[in-house]
C-alpha positions in Angstrom: -15.2 -45.4 1.0 -17.0 -47.7 3.4 -20.3 -45.7 3.3 -20.2 -45.7 -0.5 -19.5 -49.5 -0.5 -22.4 -50.1 1.9 -24.9 -48.2 -0.3 -23.4 -49.7 -3.5 -23.8 -53.3 -2.2 -27.4 -52.6 -1.0 -28.5 -51.1 -4.3 -26.8 -53.6 -6.5 -28.4 -56.4 -4.5 -31.8 -54.8 -5.0 -31.3 -54.9 -8.8 -30.5 -58.6 -8.8 -33.6 -59.2 -6.7 -35.9 -57.2 -9.0 -38.0 -58.9 -11.6 -38.3 -55.5 -13.4 -34.5 -55.2 -13.6 -34.3 -58.6 -15.2 -37.1 -57.7 -17.6 -35.1 -54.6 -18.6 -32.0 -56.6 -19.1 -33.9 -59.2 -21.2 -35.4 -56.4 -23.4 -32.1 -54.7 -23.8 -30.3 -57.9 -24.9 -33.2 -59.1 -27.1 -33.4 -55.8 -28.9 -29.6 -55.9 -29.5 -29.9 -59.4 -30.9 -32.6 -58.3 -33.3 -30.6 -55.3 -34.3 -27.5 -57.3 -35.0 -29.4 -59.9 -37.0 -31.1 -57.3 -39.0 -27.9 -55.4 -39.8 -26.1 -58.6 -40.8 -28.9 -59.6 -43.1 -29.1 -56.1 -44.7 -25.3 -55.8 -45.2 -25.2 -59.3 -46.7 -27.9 -58.3 -49.2 -26.2 -55.0 -50.0 -22.8 -56.7 -50.6 -24.4 -59.2 -52.9 -26.0 -56.5 -54.9 -22.8 -54.4 -55.3 -20.5 -57.4 -55.9 -18.4 -56.6 -59.0 -19.3 -52.9 -59.0 -16.0 -51.1 -58.5 -17.9 -47.8 -57.8 -19.5 -49.3 -54.7 -17.7 -50.1 -51.5 -18.7 -53.3 -49.7 -19.6 -53.0 -46.1 -17.7 -55.0 -43.4 -18.2 -56.6 -40.0 -17.1 -53.3 -38.5 -20.1 -51.6 -40.1 -22.3 -54.2 -38.5 -20.8 -53.3 -35.1 -21.1 -49.6 -35.7 -24.6 -49.7 -36.9 -25.7 -52.0 -34.1 -24.1 -50.0 -31.3 -25.5 -46.8 -32.8 -29.1 -48.2 -32.6 -28.5 -49.6 -29.1 -27.3 -46.2 -27.8 -30.5 -44.7 -29.1 -32.5 -47.2 -27.2 -30.9 -46.0 -24.0 -33.4 -43.1 -24.0 -35.8 -45.8 -22.7 -33.3 -48.1 -20.8 -31.6 -45.4 -18.7 -34.8 -43.9 -17.3 -36.2 -47.3 -16.5 -33.1 -48.3 -14.6 -32.9 -45.1 -12.5 -36.5 -44.2 -11.9 -36.7 -46.1 -8.6 -33.3 -45.1 -7.2 -34.6 -42.0 -5.4 -38.3 -41.6 -6.4 -39.5 -44.9 -4.9 -37.6 -44.4 -1.6 -39.0 -40.9 -1.4 -42.5 -42.0 -2.0 -42.3 -44.8 0.6 -40.6 -42.6 3.1 -37.4 -44.6 3.3 -35.3 -41.9 1.8 -35.8 -39.7 4.9 -34.8 -42.6 7.1 -31.6 -43.3 5.1 -30.7 -39.6 5.2 -30.6 -39.8 9.0 -27.7 -42.2 8.8 -24.1 -40.9 9.4 -23.3 -40.6 5.7 -22.9 -37.6 3.5 -25.3 -36.9 0.6 -22.5 -37.1 -2.0 -21.4 -40.6 -0.8 -25.0 -41.7 -0.7 -25.6 -40.6 -4.3 -22.3 -41.9 -5.6 -23.0 -45.3 -4.1 -26.4 -45.4 -5.8 -25.0 -44.2 -9.2 -22.2 -46.8 -9.1 -24.7 -49.6 -8.5 -26.9 -48.7 -11.5 -23.8 -48.1 -13.7 -22.5 -51.6 -12.7 -25.8 -53.2 -13.6 -25.7 -51.4 -17.0 -22.0 -52.5 -17.4 -23.0 -56.1 -17.0 -25.8 -55.7 -19.6 -23.3 -54.1 -22.0 -20.7 -56.8 -21.5 -23.2 -59.4 -22.4 -23.6 -57.9 -25.8 -20.0 -58.8 -26.5 -21.3 -62.3 -27.3 -22.6 -61.1 -30.6 -19.4 -59.2 -31.3 -17.2 -62.2 -30.6 -19.4 -64.4 -32.9 -19.2 -61.9 -35.7 -15.5 -61.5 -35.1 -14.9 -65.2 -35.3 -16.5 -65.2 -38.8 -15.1 -61.9 -40.1 -12.4 -60.1 -38.1 -13.3 -56.7 -36.7 -10.6 -54.1 -35.9 -9.8 -54.4 -32.2 -9.4 -50.7 -31.9 -13.0 -50.2 -33.2 -14.3 -52.7 -30.7 -12.5 -51.0 -27.8 -13.5 -47.5 -28.7 -17.1 -48.5 -29.4 -17.5 -50.3 -26.1 -15.6 -47.7 -24.0 -17.7 -45.0 -25.6 -20.9 -47.0 -25.0 -19.9 -47.5 -21.3 -19.4 -43.7 -20.8 -22.4 -42.9 -22.9 -24.6 -45.0 -20.7 -23.0 -43.7 -17.5 -23.8 -40.1 -18.6 -27.4 -40.9 -19.4 -27.8 -42.7 -16.0 -26.4 -39.7 -14.2 -28.8 -37.4 -16.0 -31.8 -39.6 -15.3 -30.9 -39.7 -11.6 -31.6 -36.0 -11.4 -35.3 -36.5 -12.3 -35.6 -39.4 -9.8 -34.5 -37.0 -7.1 -36.9 -34.3 -8.2 -40.1 -36.2 -8.3 -41.7 -39.0 -6.1 -43.4 -40.5 -9.1 -41.4 -43.1 -10.9 -43.3 -42.8 -14.1 -42.9 -39.1 -14.2 -39.2 -39.4 -13.5 -38.8 -41.9 -16.3 -40.8 -39.7 -18.7 -38.9 -36.5 -18.0 -35.6 -38.4 -18.2 -36.5 -39.8 -21.6 -37.4 -36.4 -22.9 -34.1 -34.9 -21.6 -32.1 -37.6 -23.3 -34.1 -37.2 -26.6 -33.2 -33.5 -26.6 -29.6 -34.3 -26.3 -29.8 -36.9 -29.1 -31.6 -34.4 -31.3 -29.0 -31.7 -30.7 -27.2 -32.7 -33.9 -30.3 -32.2 -36.0 -31.0 -28.8 -34.4 -27.4 -27.9 -35.1 -27.8 -28.6 -38.8 -30.9 -26.3 -38.8 -29.2 -23.6 -36.8 -26.2 -23.6 -39.2 -28.4 -22.6 -42.0 -29.7 -19.5 -40.2 -28.0 -16.2 -40.8 -28.7 -14.9 -37.4 -27.2 -17.9 -35.6 -23.6 -17.8 -36.9 -21.6 -20.3 -34.8 -24.6 -21.4 -32.9 -24.9 -24.6 -34.9 -21.4 -25.9 -33.9 -22.1 -24.9 -30.3 -25.4 -26.8 -30.2 -23.8 -29.8 -31.9 -21.0 -29.9 -29.2 -23.7 -30.0 -26.5 -25.3 -33.1 -28.0 -24.5 -36.8 -27.6 -24.0 -37.8 -31.2 -21.0 -35.5 -31.9 -19.1 -37.2 -29.1 -19.9 -40.8 -29.9 -21.4 -41.6 -33.2 -19.0 -39.4 -35.2 -15.8 -40.3 -33.3 -15.7 -43.2 -30.8 -18.1 -45.4 -32.9 -15.7 -44.9 -35.8 -12.7 -46.0 -33.8 -11.4 -42.5 -33.1 -10.4 -41.7 -29.5 -10.4 -38.0 -28.6 -9.8 -36.7 -25.1 -12.4 -34.1 -25.8 -15.2 -36.7 -26.2 -14.2 -38.7 -23.1 -14.2 -35.5 -21.0 -17.6 -34.6 -22.3 -19.1 -37.8 -20.9 -17.1 -37.7 -17.7 -18.3 -34.1 -17.1 -21.9 -35.1 -17.7 -21.5 -37.8 -15.1 -20.0 -35.4 -12.6 -22.6 -32.8 -13.3 -25.5 -35.3 -12.9 -24.1 -36.6 -9.6 -23.5 -33.0 -8.4 -27.0 -31.8 -9.2 -28.6 -34.9 -7.7 -26.6 -34.4 -4.5 -27.7 -30.8 -4.2 -31.3 -31.8 -4.6 -31.0 -34.5 -1.9 -29.3 -32.0 0.4 -32.2 -29.6 -0.1 -34.6 -32.3 0.8 -32.7 -33.1 4.0 -32.6 -29.4 4.9 -36.3 -29.0 4.4 -36.9 -32.2 6.5 -34.9 -30.7 9.4 
């Protein structure tokens, strides 16, 4: 644990010393503030228009939270690559990665320490968005179960995307390329639900639609956790993505160390 802790402290300190990291955090929080304000305004207008119409269901503060978190998770296709692009790519380009790999620490602990640092930074960003939730909740109560499932899901959702993005940071020395490839990978996972709808309508792909849907991100967050529904299946999906991302990144770093020797 000591090697992991050493790497973790070093990397987390670098985030809080980076102007870029603060800019990413500001953009993340500013975007969420705009999203929440827009959703509140739209739902207020909608509820005013349907007032007195028994055939229309008024939207609630829970809908504000669900809609806002859904939009925020989509924005992670930009945030996750930006947070992880320097983790390995920058050190590889500057030659410091080779120096770090000569230290008496296993590749897996090295990668786990780096991953936990970026996940911690993301967690802090996510927790800061609770300010909006608490303000809305003070005006119109939101179901506590919905808040818990939405934020736990968002925490795991972000962790999974960070783990996936780390893979590309380990593959290339160029931070921009790493960020671009990470974003494209995340977009594919986000679009899996749309592809599943198309595949379900094809006679030659019986059962393929549901399989593709289960591979995507939306089926495990937007349709369940974001609706206040906890399923072990969904939690395991994100945990396995995190484990797979760390495992693949570790193997890539091991290959680099083997080539260097």
